[in-house]
N, C-alpha and C positions, 0 to 999 in steps of 0.2 A: 575731894573726892577721888577713892582708889578704883579706877576702873582701866582695864586693859583688853585690848581687842587684838588677836594675832591671826594670822593665816601662814601656813607653813606645812611642811612635810617631816613625819615622824622619822627619827633617825635610827630607831630600832623598835622592836616589838615592846608593847607597854608591859610593864612588871606590876603584877597584881598580888596584894598581901591582905591577910586578915589582922587587923588590930582590934583584939577583942571581938566584939559583934559588929564592927564597921570594916567594909571593905575598902581598900586604898589602892590606887593604882597611880604609878609614876611613870612619866614619859618626857622624852625632850623633843621639843619642836625646833626643826630649823627653819628660822625665818629670813629669807632673803633681804639685803639691805637695797634700799631704792638707790642710793648713790654709793660709788665706792672709790676711795682715794687710792693711789698706787701703793702697792704694798699691804693694804688693809684688807681684812678678811671680807668675803662676799656675802656671810651669813652670820646670823647670831643664833646660838643654840640656847633655847629658853626651857628651863626645867619646869615642869607642871606637875600638878598633883590633884586627882580628882578623889572622891569620897562618894559611898553609897552607890547609888542605882549609876550614878555618873562613871563610877570606877568600874562596875560590873559591865557597863556597855562599852567603854574602853577596851577593856580587856578581852571582851568578845569578839568585837568587829574591827578594831584598829590594827593594822599591822605595820612592819618598817615600809616606809614610804607613802603611806596614806596621806592624802593631801587633805587638811582639816583646819577649820576655822574654830577658834576657841575665844571664850571672854570669861573674865574672872577679875581677881585683884592681885596685886603683889603682896606677898607675904614674906617679912624678913626673919630672921632668927639668928642666934649664936650659941656656940658652946665653947668650953675649953678642952684644947686639944693637950691631953696630959703628957703625951710624948714629947711635942715640940714646945710645950710650956707657954702657949699663946692662945688667944682667942680668935675662933674663927666664925668669919659671918657668913650666912647663908641668905638665899633668897629663892623663891619660886613663885609661879602663878598658881593661885588655888581657882580651879575651874569651877564656874558656874554653869555655862553652856558650852557644847561640844557637837560640832556636826561635820559630816563629809563635805569636802570643799572642791570636787571634781571627781573624776573618774577613779575607781578602784584600782591600785596598782596590781599589775600581774603577778598572780601567786603560782603556786604549784597547781598546774591544772590535773584534774583527775581524768584517766582516760575515758573516753566515751564508748559505750557498747557498740560492737560492730554488728550490722545487719547482715542475715545470710543473702544469699544469691536470690532468694524470693521476696526479700523485704523484711523479714521477721528477725526480730532479736531474740536471742537465747536468755530465758530466764534462769539465773543462777540458783542453784540448789539450796543456797543458805537462806533463803527468803523464808521467814517462819510464818508468814501471812497465808491465809488461805486465799488462793486466786479464784475471782469469780467465774472462772470457766474450767471445767474438768471433765 
């Protein structure tokens, strides 16, 4: 059985592309190792790929540093590198399910509207909607 479940943080913002009519999203998940030997890396960097609605969700909501949990399957591949004249082997996790696994990371915050001395907030002129009170 080919099943994998991982929990970690995104190393950068997901990359979303269109492959024909299918949406494809690639991201790398940094997964901390439980045990570490001296001189060994503390985390593994796992390439992940999501398709369709899962890809759209990841592209819309996930950002660098997001703590997420994923499950899926490992898929291997290979191609011929014509410049180096050798076979290159690849692998990634094809995502079945993905979800947030903790608080969202701090992102650039939008400035909050400032209240006047009387406690009212000024309405920007750029609002195209008709206000219920005029």
